[in-house]
C-alpha positions in Angstrom: 12.0 101.6 -152.8 9.3 101.7 -150.1 9.4 100.2 -146.7 7.1 97.4 -148.0 9.3 96.2 -150.6 11.8 95.1 -148.1 9.9 92.2 -146.7 9.9 88.9 -148.1 6.9 87.8 -150.3 5.2 85.7 -147.5 1.8 84.2 -148.0 0.1 85.2 -144.9 -3.1 83.3 -145.5 -2.4 81.2 -142.3 -3.8 78.1 -143.4 -2.5 75.0 -145.4 -4.1 73.5 -148.6 -6.2 70.6 -148.1 -3.8 67.7 -148.2 -6.2 65.1 -149.0 -9.5 63.7 -147.9 -8.6 60.0 -148.0 -8.3 59.7 -144.4 -10.9 61.6 -142.4 -9.1 61.0 -139.1 -6.0 62.7 -140.0 -5.8 66.4 -138.8 -3.7 69.5 -140.0 -1.5 72.1 -137.8 -0.9 75.3 -139.2 2.5 75.8 -137.3 5.0 73.9 -139.1 8.6 74.0 -140.4 9.8 72.9 -143.7 11.2 69.6 -142.2 7.9 68.8 -140.9 5.4 71.1 -142.8 2.7 68.4 -142.9 1.8 67.5 -139.2 -0.7 65.1 -140.0 -1.0 62.2 -137.5 -2.8 58.9 -137.8 -3.4 57.5 -134.5 -1.1 54.5 -133.9 0.5 54.8 -137.2 4.2 55.5 -137.8 5.6 59.0 -138.7 8.2 60.6 -141.0 10.9 62.0 -138.9 11.7 65.6 -139.9 15.2 65.7 -138.9 16.2 64.2 -142.0 17.1 66.5 -145.0 17.6 65.5 -148.7 20.6 65.6 -150.7 20.8 67.8 -154.0 21.5 65.8 -156.8 20.2 68.1 -159.3 22.3 69.7 -162.0 23.5 73.2 -161.3 22.2 75.7 -164.1 23.2 79.0 -162.3 25.1 81.9 -164.0 28.2 81.0 -161.9 28.0 77.7 -163.2 28.0 78.6 -166.7 30.8 81.0 -166.1 32.9 78.5 -164.5 32.2 76.0 -167.5 33.1 78.6 -170.1 36.2 80.0 -168.2 37.5 76.5 -167.6 36.9 75.2 -171.4 36.8 71.6 -172.8 40.5 70.9 -171.5 39.3 71.0 -167.8 36.4 68.8 -168.8 38.9 66.0 -170.1 41.2 66.6 -166.8 38.1 65.9 -164.5 37.4 62.6 -166.6 40.9 61.4 -165.9 40.6 62.6 -162.3 37.5 60.2 -162.1 39.3 57.2 -163.4 42.0 58.0 -160.6 39.7 58.2 -158.0 37.9 55.2 -158.7 41.4 53.5 -158.8 42.1 54.6 -155.5 38.5 53.6 -154.0 39.0 50.3 -155.3 42.5 49.8 -153.8 41.8 51.2 -150.5 38.4 49.1 -150.2 40.7 45.9 -151.0 43.3 46.8 -148.2 40.6 47.6 -145.6 38.9 44.1 -146.7 42.5 42.4 -146.3 43.0 44.1 -142.9 39.5 42.9 -141.6 40.3 39.3 -142.5 43.8 39.1 -141.5 42.7 40.4 -138.2 39.4 38.2 -137.9 41.6 35.2 -138.7 44.3 35.8 -136.4 41.9 36.9 -133.3 39.8 33.9 -134.0 42.9 31.5 -134.3 44.3 32.8 -131.1 40.9 32.2 -129.2 40.1 28.9 -130.3 43.7 27.6 -130.1 43.7 29.0 -126.3 40.7 27.3 -125.5 41.5 24.0 -127.4 44.5 23.7 -125.2 42.3 24.3 -122.1 40.0 21.8 -123.2 42.9 19.3 -124.0 44.2 20.0 -120.4 40.9 19.8 -118.9 39.6 16.4 -120.4 42.3 14.4 -118.6 41.9 16.8 -115.3 38.0 16.8 -115.2 38.0 20.7 -115.2 35.9 21.6 -118.3 34.3 24.5 -116.3 37.6 26.3 -116.6 37.6 26.2 -120.6 34.1 27.1 -120.8 34.5 30.4 -118.7 37.7 31.3 -120.6 35.7 31.0 -123.9 33.0 33.3 -122.6 35.5 35.9 -121.0 37.3 36.1 -124.4 34.1 36.6 -126.5 32.8 39.1 -123.9 35.8 41.0 -124.1 36.0 41.1 -127.7 32.4 42.0 -128.2 32.8 44.9 -125.3 35.4 46.7 -127.5 32.6 46.2 -130.5 30.1 47.9 -128.4 31.8 50.6 -127.0 33.2 51.4 -130.4 29.3 51.8 -131.7 28.8 53.8 -128.4 31.5 56.3 -129.5 30.2 56.5 -133.1 26.3 55.2 -133.3 26.3 55.5 -137.1 28.7 52.2 -137.2 26.1 50.0 -136.0 24.8 47.2 -137.9 25.6 46.6 -141.6 25.3 50.1 -142.2 23.4 49.0 -145.8 20.2 50.8 -144.9 22.2 53.9 -144.1 23.9 53.5 -147.3 20.7 52.9 -149.3 19.1 55.9 -147.8 22.1 58.2 -149.0 21.9 56.9 -152.6 18.3 57.4 -152.5 19.0 61.2 -151.8 18.7 61.1 -147.9 21.2 63.3 -145.7 22.0 60.5 -142.8 24.1 62.2 -140.1 27.8 61.0 -140.0 27.1 57.9 -142.2 30.4 58.7 -144.3 32.2 60.1 -141.4 35.9 59.1 -140.6 34.6 58.3 -137.4 32.2 55.8 -138.5 34.7 54.0 -140.6 37.1 53.4 -137.8 34.2 52.1 -135.7 32.8 50.0 -138.5 36.1 48.4 -139.4 37.3 47.8 -135.9 33.9 47.1 -134.5 33.4 44.1 -136.9 36.7 42.7 -136.5 35.8 42.2 -132.7 32.0 41.4 -132.8 33.1 38.5 -135.7 36.2 37.3 -133.8 33.6 37.6 -130.3 31.8 34.6 -131.8 28.5 36.3 -132.3 26.2 35.2 -135.1 27.2 38.0 -137.5 29.4 38.1 -140.8 32.2 41.0 -142.0 30.8 41.1 -145.5 27.9 43.6 -144.9 29.8 46.2 -143.1 32.5 46.3 -146.1 29.6 47.8 -148.2 29.3 50.7 -145.5 33.2 50.8 -145.5 33.7 50.9 -149.2 31.3 53.8 -149.4 32.9 55.7 -146.3 36.2 55.5 -148.2 34.5 56.5 -151.8 33.0 59.4 -150.1 36.2 60.7 -148.2 38.7 60.0 -151.0 36.5 61.9 -153.7 36.5 64.8 -151.5 40.1 65.3 -151.0 39.4 66.6 -147.3 38.7 65.2 -143.8 35.9 67.1 -142.0 36.4 65.2 -139.2 40.4 65.8 -139.0 39.8 69.4 -140.4 42.4 68.9 -142.9 42.0 70.2 -146.8 44.4 68.4 -149.3 43.1 71.0 -151.9 42.4 68.3 -154.3 39.3 67.0 -156.1 37.8 70.4 -155.3 35.3 70.1 -158.4 33.8 67.2 -156.7 32.6 68.7 -153.5 28.8 68.3 -154.4 26.1 65.7 -153.5 25.9 65.0 -157.2 29.5 63.7 -157.6 29.9 62.3 -154.2 26.8 60.2 -154.8 28.6 58.5 -157.8 31.4 57.7 -156.0 29.5 56.3 -153.0 27.7 54.0 -155.5 31.3 52.9 -156.7 32.5 52.3 -153.1 29.5 50.4 -152.2 30.0 47.9 -155.2 33.6 47.9 -154.1 32.8 46.4 -151.1 30.7 43.8 -152.5 33.2 42.7 -154.7 35.7 42.8 -151.9 33.4 40.7 -149.7 32.5 38.1 -152.2 34.8 38.2 -155.0 31.9 39.4 -157.1 32.8 42.5 -159.2 29.7 42.3 -161.4 27.5 41.5 -158.6 28.8 44.8 -157.0 27.7 46.7 -159.8 24.4 45.1 -160.0 23.9 45.4 -156.1 24.9 49.3 -156.3 22.2 49.4 -159.2 19.2 47.1 -157.6 19.5 48.4 -154.0 20.5 52.1 -153.8 21.8 54.0 -156.9 19.1 56.7 -157.9 21.0 57.6 -161.1 22.9 55.3 -163.7 24.3 55.7 -167.1 26.8 53.8 -168.9 29.4 55.9 -168.0 28.9 55.7 -164.2 28.3 51.8 -164.9 32.1 51.8 -166.3 33.3 53.6 -163.3 31.8 51.3 -160.6 32.9 48.1 -162.6 36.4 49.2 -162.9 36.4 50.1 -158.9 34.9 46.8 -158.0 37.6 45.0 -160.4 40.2 47.0 -158.6 38.9 46.1 -155.4 38.9 42.4 -155.7 42.1 42.4 -157.6 44.0 44.3 -154.7 42.5 41.7 -152.2 43.7 38.9 -154.3 47.1 40.3 -154.7 47.5 41.0 -151.2 46.1 37.9 -149.8 48.4 35.6 -151.9 51.1 37.4 -150.4 49.8 37.0 -146.8 49.3 33.4 -147.4 53.1 32.7 -148.7 52.4 32.2 -152.5 52.4 35.6 -153.8 51.0 35.8 -157.6 48.7 33.0 -157.1 45.4 34.7 -157.4 43.1 32.2 -156.0 41.2 34.5 -153.4 39.1 37.1 -155.1 37.1 37.8 -151.8 36.5 37.6 -148.3 34.5 34.7 -148.6 35.3 31.3 -150.4 32.4 29.2 -151.0 34.6 26.6 -153.0 33.9 25.4 -156.2 31.1 23.3 -156.9 32.4 20.8 -159.6 30.0 18.3 -161.6 27.0 19.3 -159.5 24.3 18.6 -162.2 20.5 18.8 -161.4 17.8 17.1 -163.0 14.3 18.5 -164.5 12.3 17.0 -161.9 14.5 18.7 -159.1 12.7 22.1 -160.5 9.8 21.8 -158.4 11.6 21.0 -155.3 13.6 24.3 -155.7 10.5 26.0 -156.1 9.3 24.3 -152.8 12.6 25.6 -151.2 12.1 29.1 -152.4 8.7 29.1 -150.9 10.3 27.9 -147.6 13.0 30.5 -148.0 10.3 33.3 -147.9 8.4 31.9 -145.2 11.4 31.7 -142.9 12.6 35.1 -144.2 9.3 37.0 -143.4 9.1 35.3 -140.0 12.8 36.5 -139.1 12.2 39.8 -140.5 8.9 40.1 -138.5 10.5 38.7 -135.3 13.4 41.1 -135.7 11.1 44.0 -136.3 9.3 43.1 -132.8 12.6 42.9 -131.0 13.8 46.3 -132.4 10.7 48.0 -131.4 11.2 46.3 -127.9 14.7 47.5 -127.6 13.9 50.9 -128.7 11.3 51.3 -125.7 13.1 49.6 -123.0 16.8 49.0 -124.1 17.9 52.3 -124.7 20.3 53.7 -122.0 24.2 53.0 -122.8 24.7 50.5 -119.9 21.6 48.5 -120.6 22.8 48.5 -124.4 26.3 47.1 -123.2 24.8 44.6 -120.9 22.6 43.2 -123.7 25.6 43.0 -125.7 27.5 40.9 -123.0 24.5 38.7 -122.4 24.3 38.0 -126.4 28.0 37.0 -126.2 27.6 34.6 -123.1 24.4 33.0 -124.3 26.1 32.4 -127.9 28.9 30.6 -125.9 26.3 28.7 -123.8 24.2 27.4 -126.6 27.4 26.6 -128.5 28.8 24.4 -125.9 25.6 22.7 -125.6 25.3 21.8 -129.0 28.9 20.7 -128.7 28.3 18.4 -126.1 25.1 16.9 -126.9 27.0 15.8 -130.2 30.4 15.1 -128.7 30.1 11.3 -130.2 29.7 12.3 -134.0 33.0 12.2 -135.2 33.8 11.6 -139.0 37.0 10.6 -140.7 39.2 13.9 -141.6 40.6 12.7 -144.9 37.7 14.0 -147.3 37.9 17.1 -145.3 41.6 17.8 -146.3 41.1 17.0 -149.8 38.5 19.8 -149.7 40.5 22.1 -147.8 37.7 22.8 -145.3 39.1 23.6 -141.6 38.0 21.4 -139.1 37.8 20.9 -135.5 39.1 17.6 -133.7 37.0 18.6 -130.4 36.5 15.3 -128.2 36.9 13.0 -131.3 40.3 10.6 -131.5 43.1 11.4 -133.8 42.4 11.3 -137.5 38.6 12.5 -136.8 36.8 15.5 -136.4 33.6 16.6 -134.6 30.9 17.7 -137.1 29.2 20.1 -134.7 32.2 21.7 -133.5 33.5 22.5 -137.1 30.4 24.4 -137.4 30.0 26.1 -134.1 33.7 26.5 -133.2 34.6 28.3 -136.7 34.1 31.3 -138.5 30.6 31.4 -140.3 32.1 31.6 -143.5 34.2 28.4 -142.7 31.0 26.9 -141.6 28.8 27.6 -144.5 31.9 26.0 -146.9 31.8 22.8 -144.7 28.0 22.4 -145.3 28.4 23.3 -149.1 31.1 20.6 -149.6 30.8 17.8 -146.7 30.0 14.6 -148.2 26.4 13.0 -147.6 26.2 11.4 -143.9 28.7 13.8 -142.6 25.9 15.4 -140.5 23.1 13.8 -138.8 19.5 15.4 -139.6 18.5 16.3 -136.0 21.9 17.9 -135.5 21.3 20.2 -138.3 17.7 21.0 -137.2 19.0 21.9 -134.0 21.6 23.9 -135.2 19.4 25.6 -137.6 16.8 26.6 -135.0 19.3 27.7 -132.4 21.4 29.8 -135.1 18.1 31.5 -136.4 17.1 32.5 -133.1 20.9 33.9 -132.2 21.0 35.6 -135.8 17.5 37.5 -134.9 18.4 38.4 -131.5 22.1 39.8 -132.4 21.4 41.6 -135.2 20.3 45.1 -133.7 22.4 45.0 -130.5 25.2 47.8 -130.8 28.1 46.3 -132.5 29.3 46.5 -136.2 27.3 43.4 -137.9 26.4 42.0 -141.3 23.7 39.4 -142.0 24.7 37.9 -145.1 26.8 35.1 -144.0 24.6 34.4 -140.9 21.4 34.2 -143.4 23.5 32.0 -145.8 24.4 29.6 -142.6 20.8 29.2 -141.7 19.8 28.5 -145.2 22.7 26.0 -145.8 21.5 24.1 -142.6 18.1 23.6 -143.3 18.9 23.3 -147.2 21.2 20.2 -146.3 18.4 19.0 -144.2 16.2 18.9 -147.4 19.0 17.3 -149.3 19.2 14.6 -146.6 15.4 13.9 -146.7 15.4 13.8 -150.4 18.1 11.0 -150.0 16.2 8.9 -147.6 13.1 9.2 -149.7 14.9 8.3 -153.0 17.9 6.1 -152.1 18.2 4.8 -155.3 18.8 8.6 -156.7 22.0 10.3 -155.5 21.1 13.9 -154.4 24.1 16.1 -153.5 23.3 17.4 -150.1 25.9 20.4 -150.6 23.9 21.3 -153.7 20.5 21.6 -151.6 22.7 23.6 -149.0 23.7 26.1 -151.6 20.0 26.8 -152.7 18.7 26.6 -149.0 21.2 29.4 -148.3 20.2 31.6 -151.7 16.6 31.0 -150.6 17.2 31.9 -146.9 19.0 35.0 -148.0 16.6 36.0 -150.6 13.6 35.6 -148.3 15.2 38.1 -145.8 17.0 40.4 -148.2 14.5 40.6 -151.1 16.9 41.0 -153.8 16.9 39.0 -156.8 19.6 39.9 -159.6 22.4 41.2 -157.4 22.2 38.1 -155.2 21.9 35.6 -157.9 24.8 37.1 -159.9 27.0 37.4 -156.3 26.3 33.8 -155.5 27.1 32.6 -159.2 30.3 34.3 -159.2 31.3 33.1 -155.6 30.4 29.4 -156.7 32.1 29.6 -160.1 29.2 27.4 -161.5 26.9 29.2 -164.1 25.1 25.9 -164.6 23.4 26.8 -160.9 22.5 30.0 -162.2 18.7 28.7 -163.2 18.0 27.0 -159.9 19.6 29.6 -157.7 17.4 32.5 -159.9 14.2 30.2 -159.3 14.9 30.0 -155.4 15.7 33.8 -155.3 12.5 34.9 -156.9 10.1 32.4 -155.6 11.4 33.6 -152.0 11.4 37.4 -152.7 7.6 36.8 -154.0 6.5 34.6 -150.9 8.2 37.0 -148.4 6.8 40.0 -150.0 3.2 38.7 -149.3 3.9 38.7 -145.7 6.0 41.8 -145.1 8.6 44.0 -146.6 12.6 43.3 -147.2 14.8 43.3 -143.7 16.7 46.5 -145.0 13.3 48.1 -146.1 11.8 47.3 -142.5 14.7 49.1 -140.9 14.6 52.1 -143.1 10.7 52.5 -142.1 11.7 52.2 -138.4 14.1 54.8 -138.5 11.3 57.0 -140.1 13.5 57.9 -143.2 11.7 59.5 -146.0 12.8 56.8 -148.5 11.5 57.2 -152.0 10.8 53.8 -153.9 11.7 53.5 -157.6 8.3 54.4 -158.7 4.8 55.5 -157.4 1.7 53.4 -157.3 -0.9 53.9 -160.0 -3.4 54.0 -157.3 -2.0 57.5 -156.3 -3.1 59.1 -159.7 -5.9 60.4 -157.7 -3.6 62.9 -155.9 -2.5 66.3 -157.8 0.2 68.6 -156.7 -2.3 70.8 -154.8 -3.1 67.8 -152.8 0.7 66.9 -151.5 2.5 70.4 -151.9 3.4 72.5 -148.8 2.0 75.8 -148.7 2.2 78.6 -148.1 6.0 79.4 -149.2 8.3 81.7 -148.2 9.9 83.6 -151.3 12.7 85.7 -151.8 12.9 88.6 -154.3 15.6 88.7 -157.0 17.4 91.4 -155.1 16.8 91.2 -151.6 17.6 93.4 -148.6 20.4 91.6 -146.3 18.2 92.3 -143.2 15.3 90.3 -144.7 17.6 87.5 -145.8 19.0 87.2 -142.4 15.8 87.4 -140.6 14.2 84.8 -142.9 17.0 82.6 -142.4 17.1 82.9 -138.5 13.3 82.3 -138.5 12.6 79.6 -141.1 14.3 76.0 -141.1 13.7 75.6 -144.8 16.6 74.7 -146.9 15.5 75.9 -150.2 13.7 79.1 -151.1 12.0 80.2 -154.6 13.2 83.4 -156.0 10.5 85.4 -157.7 11.0 88.8 -159.7 11.0 91.9 -158.1 7.7 93.3 -159.5 5.6 91.3 -157.3 2.5 92.6 -155.3 2.8 91.9 -151.7 -0.5 93.2 -151.1 -2.1 90.9 -153.8 -1.8 86.9 -153.3 -3.0 86.6 -156.8 0.2 88.4 -158.0 2.8 86.7 -155.8 5.6 87.0 -158.0 6.8 85.2 -161.2 9.2 82.2 -160.6 13.0 83.1 -161.4 14.6 80.3 -159.8 15.7 78.7 -156.4 18.5 79.3 -154.0 19.6 77.2 -151.3 20.1 78.1 -147.5 23.6 77.1 -147.4 24.2 79.6 -150.5 22.4 82.3 -148.7 24.5 81.8 -145.7 27.8 81.8 -147.7 26.8 85.2 -149.4 26.3 86.6 -146.2 29.4 85.3 -144.4 31.4 86.6 -147.8 29.6 89.9 -147.5 28.7 90.0 -151.3 26.4 92.9 -150.8 25.6 95.7 -153.2 24.3 99.2 -152.6 21.4 100.1 -154.9 21.3 103.6 -156.4 18.4 105.1 -158.4 20.3 104.3 -161.8 20.0 100.5 -161.1 16.3 100.3 -159.7 15.2 100.1 -163.5 17.4 96.7 -164.0 15.8 94.6 -161.2 14.8 92.0 -163.6 16.7 89.8 -165.7 14.4 90.3 -168.7 14.3 94.2 -168.3 18.0 93.8 -168.2 18.2 91.9 -171.7 16.1 94.2 -173.4 18.8 96.7 -172.8 21.4 94.4 -174.0 19.9 92.4 -176.9 23.3 91.0 -178.2 24.7 90.0 -175.0 21.5 88.7 -172.8 23.6 87.8 -169.5 24.2 88.9 -166.1 27.9 90.1 -166.9 26.5 92.9 -168.6 24.5 94.0 -165.7 27.5 93.6 -163.5 29.5 96.1 -165.7 26.9 98.7 -164.8 28.3 99.2 -161.4 32.2 98.4 -159.8 30.2 96.9 -156.9 28.9 94.4 -158.5 31.8 92.8 -160.2 33.1 90.9 -157.2 30.7 88.2 -157.4 31.3 84.8 -155.4 32.2 81.7 -157.6 31.7 78.2 -157.0 34.7 77.4 -155.1 33.2 79.9 -152.5 30.3 77.5 -151.8 32.6 74.4 -152.2 35.1 75.3 -149.5 32.6 74.4 -146.8 31.1 71.2 -148.1 29.5 69.1 -146.9 29.4 70.6 -143.2 28.1 74.1 -143.9 27.9 76.7 -141.4 24.9 77.6 -139.8 23.2 81.1 -139.6 24.3 81.9 -136.1 27.9 82.1 -137.4 26.8 85.2 -139.1 27.4 88.5 -137.6 26.0 91.7 -139.4 26.6 95.4 -138.8 23.5 97.8 -138.7 25.2 99.4 -141.9 25.4 95.8 -143.4 21.9 94.9 -142.7 21.0 97.8 -145.2 22.7 96.8 -148.2 21.4 94.3 -150.8 22.1 90.8 -152.4 21.6 90.1 -156.1 20.8 86.5 -156.0 20.3 86.0 -159.8 23.9 84.9 -160.4 23.6 81.9 -157.5 20.0 80.8 -158.0 19.5 77.6 -160.1 16.8 77.8 -162.8 14.9 74.7 -161.1 12.3 72.6 -162.2 8.6 73.3 -162.0 5.5 71.5 -162.0 1.9 72.6 -162.8 -0.5 72.5 -159.8 -2.9 70.3 -161.7 0.0 67.4 -162.1 -0.7 64.0 -160.8 1.2 62.5 -157.8 2.9 59.5 -160.2 4.0 62.2 -162.7 5.5 64.3 -159.9 7.0 61.6 -158.1 8.5 60.3 -161.6 10.3 63.6 -162.1 11.4 63.8 -158.7 12.9 60.6 -158.3 14.4 60.3 -161.8 16.1 63.6 -161.8 17.4 63.4 -158.1 15.6 66.8 -156.9 15.7 68.1 -153.5 12.9 70.9 -154.2 10.2 70.9 -156.8 8.5 74.2 -157.2 4.6 74.0 -157.9 3.4 76.9 -160.0 0.0 78.1 -161.4 -1.0 78.6 -164.9 0.9 82.1 -164.5 4.1 80.5 -163.6 3.5 82.3 -159.8 4.6 80.0 -157.0 1.6 78.3 -155.0 3.6 75.7 -153.2 6.8 73.6 -152.8 7.0 69.8 -152.8 10.0 68.1 -151.2 10.6 64.3 -150.5 9.0 64.3 -147.3 5.7 65.3 -149.2 6.1 62.3 -151.4 7.2 59.8 -148.9 4.3 60.2 -146.4 1.8 58.6 -149.2 2.2 55.2 -149.4 0.0 52.1 -150.6 -1.2 49.5 -148.2 -1.9 45.9 -149.4 -3.9 43.6 -147.0 -5.7 40.4 -148.2 -6.4 41.5 -151.7 -7.6 45.2 -150.8 -5.6 48.2 -151.6 -5.8 51.6 -149.7 -3.7 55.0 -149.5 -1.9 55.3 -146.1 -1.0 59.0 -145.1 1.9 59.4 -142.5 2.4 62.5 -140.3 5.7 64.4 -140.1 7.3 64.8 -136.8 9.4 67.8 -136.0 
């Protein structure tokens, strides 16, 4: 072997392909890494972050994978199927228990806070010292919220609801620490203190993130944070298997939050899952049912009536009995959908601008904590103002007792309750239920209007501060307030017809939630399951659909906006048809670093030290390094962590003259026509028998070691690595293929790398999700254009 044969097959042309001529103002940079291969910048436009890597959801077709399947047999496959059901059972139980813990803690902390403040108020009403309970309320809320903020500083991945991060993970993006044990602890404790601290947040959204973390941890049988391995479920330590379990965890979180197992399945399908089949649907539904059942059983024991399963979720909207609607109300529901879409788009735009402001000016830790405390104090001040301005709005309490809705007597005589205090001085879940089921005349129109505007602004300001927070319940509360206002207006316009204001509060809540989230099917089923009335299914679906269509006219959904703000290479369900003018040559990264089927250790080590790529095409050994037209026939692809494992395990060989004729698998198979496998090649030399197994590659998952952990002697650097048993027979695409076809293949198969080959099956480029995500369609005022984003290093 000549000295030149020891070098990797690098295309040294030093130039990129012309990516596109759609945007003439975009320039290219030849000095790039795989994480930022297209450094094309449009002035004033957003970039795609190069720090995000893709997950590998592709099926393993390597030789060692086939040998493991053959060795273990069908009995092992059946055992794995049983283990999946066991893991789904554990996911459901643990998610339900976490939901119970969150609900129990929030209820008791809130009860302590309100009881203490109520006692202070009762004392000070006679002693004229209202300033004392006011300061007490502020101090308690600020203390609770401070704890939540400090937890997020400890683990930033627990910030917000976590739904955008879970969506990205299921989409195939490796978001750092999103499924870590630290994130679970910070998320659960953080949401307890943020909700108990009186912020305009909910605990339902974080349950989706919590369920995902629980699923990701249980399915791996180990904790990377604690550095402890239970030595179980090893077979599931792959991105592909973990994705399925995380989907089930997200659905179980929805089921525990809303008591909606079917809605949980649809949420996992609509909002994130990159892969779905019949078996996975059954698994996810099973985990969701177990989650809501576990919560129901434990809550019945806590409430003192064990076995009375009447609490399927964290939130209970109450049953809507005998709440019909007339055909002439359907146009009203459509208009409410339009209102929800407009208000939702306004909310998203305001929060977008506020988030950008935070990114530029509120980014130091101490400033972030000050903002959290300021929001907590402002919330209390506004709540006090609302209560004092409506202190004479008292209602008899008997109807509320019959409906089993919590009430607050504040400033009202015995037997009556303060309507505004009942909304402001209780948890958001209780406030929503109160707006749904209070009789007509309970709330004055101007009080609802004031509360709606104030809570809209508070929610918009609160979401984004460094606390664990959810947006579902605040959105429902905003919509329920203006929806009930619509019901009051209809009653005043048509006094001869009875318009149930609670019904309009429900449709307003659905409309507002749809206008912000832009979800349809899953939200409709969640609300139907939560209300227990299928009759209301059609109007709920109408307001959600209209709200989504109206909101989409102005901007994207809330979670999609925040995903874009983080510059995540998120891939939608399908590519726009207008992108068919682009081909693989337009979007691929080139030149590509390639390795030979049998490569020198020194070469592999040098490439890994010099390059940040996570996937390398493997080509046959008979490539001509001096001729770019003969760059080597594509054989497969091998990942970075596999190469590092091979180096760390010292899986090296020493080639002698008798083996050089067997450097291609095709040549080898000609010598063994009856047994065309790598096993025969291994038998030619004793040094080739000790190949690695899949367990060797799984043991470090998901935190694979870096190349800096590899230390080689001079003698080891002169040895060789046979990559053929470990390389995956990856998918390829012709360089003539159009972008929509490439996109469908990449998205549908959950690929991490897609190799571009020419007519001779020679590697000419590589496509990753960043290459696809940087092309976006822009729709403005009836015109459509293609936007090309740059990729930052």
